[in-house]
C-alpha positions in Angstrom: -14.2 2.2 51.8 -13.8 0.1 49.1 -14.6 -0.1 45.6 -15.4 -2.5 42.9 -16.0 -0.3 39.2 -17.5 -2.6 36.4 -16.9 0.0 33.3 -19.2 -0.9 29.8 -18.4 0.8 27.3 -16.1 1.7 25.1 -14.6 4.5 25.4 -14.8 6.4 22.8 -17.9 6.6 22.5 -19.5 7.2 25.1 -19.0 9.2 28.6 -19.0 6.2 30.9 -14.9 5.5 30.5 -14.2 9.4 31.6 -16.1 9.1 34.1 -15.3 6.6 35.6 -11.9 7.8 35.0 -12.4 10.6 37.3 -14.9 9.4 39.9 -11.9 6.5 40.5 -9.6 9.9 40.6 -12.0 10.9 43.0 -12.3 7.5 46.0 -7.8 7.2 45.2 -8.0 11.9 46.4 -10.4 10.9 48.9 -8.3 8.5 50.8 -10.9 5.4 49.7 -9.4 1.7 47.7 -10.5 0.0 44.5 -10.1 -3.1 45.0 -10.6 -3.6 41.6 -11.3 -2.0 38.1 -13.8 -4.5 35.7 -13.9 -3.6 31.8 -17.1 -5.6 30.7 -18.4 -5.8 26.5 -17.2 -2.6 25.2 -15.2 -0.7 28.3 -12.8 -3.8 27.4 -11.6 -1.6 24.3 -9.9 1.0 27.0 -6.9 -1.8 27.3 -6.1 -1.1 23.2 -2.8 0.8 23.5 -2.5 0.4 20.0 -6.3 3.0 20.0 -5.6 6.7 18.3 -8.0 9.7 19.2 -8.4 12.7 17.6 -5.2 14.8 19.6 -8.1 17.1 20.6 -9.1 14.8 22.2 -8.4 13.3 25.2 -6.7 9.8 25.4 -8.7 7.3 27.5 -6.8 4.7 27.6 -3.9 5.9 28.4 -5.4 8.2 31.4 -6.6 5.1 32.6 -2.8 3.0 32.5 -0.8 6.3 33.7 -3.6 5.9 37.2 -3.1 2.8 36.6 0.9 2.6 37.5 0.8 5.7 40.6 -2.2 3.8 42.3 -1.1 -0.4 41.6 -4.6 -0.9 40.4 -5.3 -3.8 39.6 -7.4 -3.3 36.5 -8.9 -6.3 34.3 -10.7 -6.5 31.3 -13.1 -9.5 30.5 -11.0 -11.6 28.7 -14.5 -13.3 26.3 -15.6 -10.0 25.8 -12.4 -9.0 24.6 -11.3 -11.9 22.1 -14.3 -11.1 20.8 -13.2 -8.1 20.2 -9.7 -8.5 19.0 -8.4 -7.9 22.7 -5.7 -9.9 23.0 -2.9 -10.0 25.5 0.2 -11.7 24.0 -0.3 -15.0 25.6 -3.4 -15.3 23.2 -2.2 -13.4 21.0 0.2 -16.8 20.1 -2.4 -19.0 20.8 -4.9 -17.8 18.9 -2.2 -17.8 16.3 -3.0 -14.4 15.6 0.2 -11.2 14.7 0.4 -9.3 17.2 -1.2 -8.0 20.1 -2.8 -5.2 21.7 -3.6 -5.2 25.0 -1.4 -3.0 27.5 0.3 -3.9 29.8 -1.4 -2.2 33.0 -4.2 -4.1 31.4 -5.1 -8.3 32.7 -7.1 -10.6 31.1 -9.8 -12.7 33.1 -12.8 -14.8 34.0 -16.2 -13.0 35.1 -14.8 -15.3 38.2 -12.2 -12.0 39.3 -15.2 -9.5 38.9 -16.9 -11.7 41.8 -14.4 -11.2 44.1 -13.9 -8.2 43.4 -18.0 -7.6 44.0 -17.3 -10.1 47.7 -14.9 -7.5 48.7 -15.8 -4.2 47.7 -18.2 -2.0 50.3 -19.7 -0.2 47.2 -19.3 -1.3 43.6 -20.6 1.2 41.2 -21.0 0.4 37.5 -20.8 3.0 34.7 -21.9 2.6 30.9 -25.3 -0.1 29.8 
């Protein structure tokens, strides 16, 4: 079965990103396909490679990065909501004359069209967060 996942909540202020991570791990373990993982609204903070949680907390961003590398997942951060929250890749940092980028390289910036396309391709759509 093909799944499209959307995460709406920030990784360190809500359980949604961690729950989505565990759900995705289980989907993959059971042999399902993850068409795309789409981070939207505050969920885009998951792509911030500069976030540094306390030592006794799981680094959700790093866990998503490792899962993405291990399974060649298509992980997308909504560009409109990311830019508003200061999450930029190198290209957007240059475009807006910002001094640095902070989007983890495993994540891609893209628009809502990517989400719509994933929904069309998927058998099931699951969202996490409000």
